[in-house]
N, C-alpha and C positions, 0 to 999 in steps of 0.2 A: 810411515805401519803403525794401525792400531796397538791398545796398551792388546795384548789378546794371551802371548803366557810367554814366559821368563824362563828360556832358554837349561836344562837342564844339563850338569855335566859340559860346560859350554867349552871352557877350553880343553880339558880334558879331547872331548871326544874328533876336536879338532886336528889336535896334533897329535892325535892315533891315527888319523887320515894318511898324514907324509905327505899334504900336496907339496903337488909339480906345479910349477906356472901356467907350461900348457894342458896340464891335464884334462881331464873330461869325471866329474863328479857327479856322484846322485846324493841327492835327503831324498827319504823314500816319506818321509812326515811334514812337509813343508808346514800348519799349523800363520803359525805366524810373523813367521822367513826368521826366525833369530841365531838356526845354527846355517843355515844358506848365509845369512849375510856377513856370516864370521869365517866364512868358504869360500865365497868372494873376495874379500879382505886378500884372501890367502892368492887365489889369481890371478896370475897375471890377465892382457890384453885377447891372450890367444885361448886363453883357457875354459873352458864350459862346464856350465852347473842346471842338472833336469832338478828336477821338484817336482814331486808328487802330492797328491792330494784330494783324498775324492770328497771335503765339505766345501761346499760352494763358500761358507761365509770367508775361506781361507784367501779367496783369490783380491782382496780386495790388501794384504799385505803382498803382493808383487814388488821387486822393488823396477824399478825403473832402468834397466840393465841390462842390453842385449846380451851378457853373457850367461843370461838365462832366460828355459825353455821353463814353460812352468805344463803338469800335465796333471790336465783333470779327472783322476782315476785315484783307486786300490792301487795299491799296490802289488796287489794280488798278478795286476797285467803288465810289472813295470817288464818284462823281456821283449814280452808282441808288442810292447810302446816304446820300448828303445828303438828298437830294429826297424821301426814303421819309419822311425824319424834320422836313420841313418846310422843308428849307434850299434857295431857289431859286442864290443868291450870298453868297461870303463876303468879308471883308475885307482876308482873308491867311490864306494857306498855308506848310510848312515840313514841309521833310523832307532828316530826316539816313541818306544812304543807305549812313550805313558799317555791319560785325557786330558790335553790341555786347560787350564785355569780356563778358558773360556768356553770350554766345554759345559764348564761344571757350574760356571756363575750365570751361561745363559741359561736364568730358570725354567725357560720354552720349553727347553732340550731335552728334560728331564733325567739328564745323565745324573742331579745330583737330594738325596733325598734333605736338604734343606728345605727344600718348595716343594709345594701341593700346587703341578702340573700337571698334564695330561701324561702319561703312561707312554715316551716316544724311544730314548736311549740311540737312535741314527745316527751314525757316524756320515752318511748320503744321505741327504736329506728327500731325495729322490727316490730312495726306494720303498719298498710297496709295505716289509716287515718291521715292524717296531716291535716293543716291549710292552705293545696294550695286547696282542696276539701269542707271545709268548707266555704269559699272566690267564690271561682270559680263555686257553680255547690248548695247552697240552697237559698231556694228561700225569697223573701222578707218579710214572717212571721216569716220562720226559722232567718235570720238574726237578724228584728226586736226582735225577743226573750233574742235569747242570749246577745245583747247588752244592753237591758232592763234591762232583770234578770241578765246577771254572769256581766254586767260592770259595771249597770246602771247609764248609762249614758243619758246626756240630747241630746234629737234632735234626739232618734233612727229611726224611720221615715227615718229622710233626710240621714243620715247614712245610713242606708240601701238602700237605693233612689239613691246615690252616686257611689255606689258598683256595684250598676244593668247597671248603666247609665257607667260604664268606662268598664266593664269586656263586656257591646255589641261591643267598637271598637276594645278590644283586649282580652286575657286570664288577668286574673293577678295573676300572678306566684313570684312575692318577694312581701317582706316588702315594699322596698320602693317605688311599683308600690302605694301599697295601702295608703300604707300613703300618695300619689297623689291624690287616689283617693277621699279618707275623708278629703284631704283639706278643701274644704270648711266650714265642718263641726266643724273645729279644733280652740276655742277660740282662741285670738291671749295671752293675758296674761297668761295663763295655761295650754297653748301645750300640753308641757311633761305629764301634770299629765292627759289630754285626751287621749294622743296616751298612756298613759300604763294602762289606763281602759278598754282602746280597747283591745291590744293585751293579758288583764288578761280576755277578756270575750273570749275570741278565744281561747287560749290555757283552761280554762278550761274546752270550750266544745271539742277539739279537745283530751285534759284525762280523759274525762267524771269524772273531779274531786268530783261533788256534789258527786254522783250515789256513787260512791268508796266512799267519806269518809265516806256518810250513813252508808252502807255495814262493813267497818269497826266499825263505833260506835258499832252496832249490836250486833260482832262480837267480841269483846273487854268484856261487858256487860259477854258475857257468858262464855269468855276463862278467864277471872278472879280469882286468890282465893278469899275469907273469906279476908276481910284486903289486898286486892291487890288495886293501887294503877293505877290511870287513865290519863296518863299528855300530852297536845296536846295547843300546839300552833298553831296557826290561827293568817293573814293577813289581812283577810280584811272580812266583815262582815258579808258577807253570811257565809262564813266560821263559824265562832263565833256564833254567831245566833242557828248556828245549833247545835255544839258543845254543846255554853249555856245550851241549852231548854234539850239536852239528859240525860246533865248532871244531868238537878234536875228532872226531870219527864218522863229517859227510854223515852224523843220521843220528836221527831222533831220538836212537834207544843207546848211545853211546857203546858201540861195539864197536871195534876198534879190529879191523882188520888186516889180515900178515899177508904176505908175500908168499910164494916155495921154500926165499932164505929168508921169512922170521923175520922179514922190514917189513912194520906201517906202511900200510897204503893208504893215504887221504890226501884228498888237497888243496885242505887247512889245518896251516898252523897256528893254534892261541898266542898271542904276541906278549901277554901276560897272564897276571892274576886279576884278576875283578878289583874294578875300580870302583870307587862308591864318594859321594860330595862328602869335600872335607864339611868339621863343624863347622866353621865361615858359612858354605854356600845354605847348610841346612837352618840356621838363624835367620838368613833374612831371603830364602824358600823351601817352609817347610814343609809343600807336597814334590819335593829331594828327595827324603827320607827314606823311601824306599830303591829310591834311583842303582840300576849296576851297569855298569858301565863293562861288557866284554869285547873281545879283537881281536879278531885275524888275519893273517896275509895268507893268497894265494899261489901254493908251489907250482915250482914249475913242472908243465905234462910235459 
């Protein structure tokens, strides 16, 4: 495997899956294969791992192991892809929603504000829609929506206005040009944090991440066998809120439904409080700092 990404909360997430020797498990975010490798170490000869990733760069990391099936697509298509390969239920599903170190460090991909490169941010390199379209074509209200909802940025109106004014003079096609356009909005003390949130908002929009997450959660509930485990690692409050609510109530509002006897009706039960990285892990891998692992079990239906 290539030096791609340090798997976050590796031991905690693998333990939470309660892996059986002959079970069927899904890694929805294969990436560098770190979590998948850990799952394979726990599986017996008859066990099976199905790994998903939409990024073609991940293909180079597939191990030579006949127990793994790699599916090159977005995890929003999980249920259809699994059923197409003959899997109607699985024993565990893992998703690490973070952007990999590989993506941040591959300057040409445009995920990081550390490099001056063309605006891209596509996880699926075959997709036609990129950050350049967002910054170049979105109107004020559309820009306002993503900066407010996906970046939780202060002064989203001002940021949108700065972009509009800059692109009236010339097209914004690179990360450097974008940073220059929004420079008046960046606080001097927390400049890096501001740019990180800005790029996060654009990346989420480009890759339809929130929509994909909702689709994945709904499909996971249907694909898990009784007592199957769902383990998801999130990195920002938008993702974590959706995951927390869905594991609690199987809806995204966190609204608990009850039967005629007043008993809660839900197909998933959270197994523990949120799990966060140890200080030791954060020291070794600072990008793990904001990670949160939530785990749920599929109830008997």
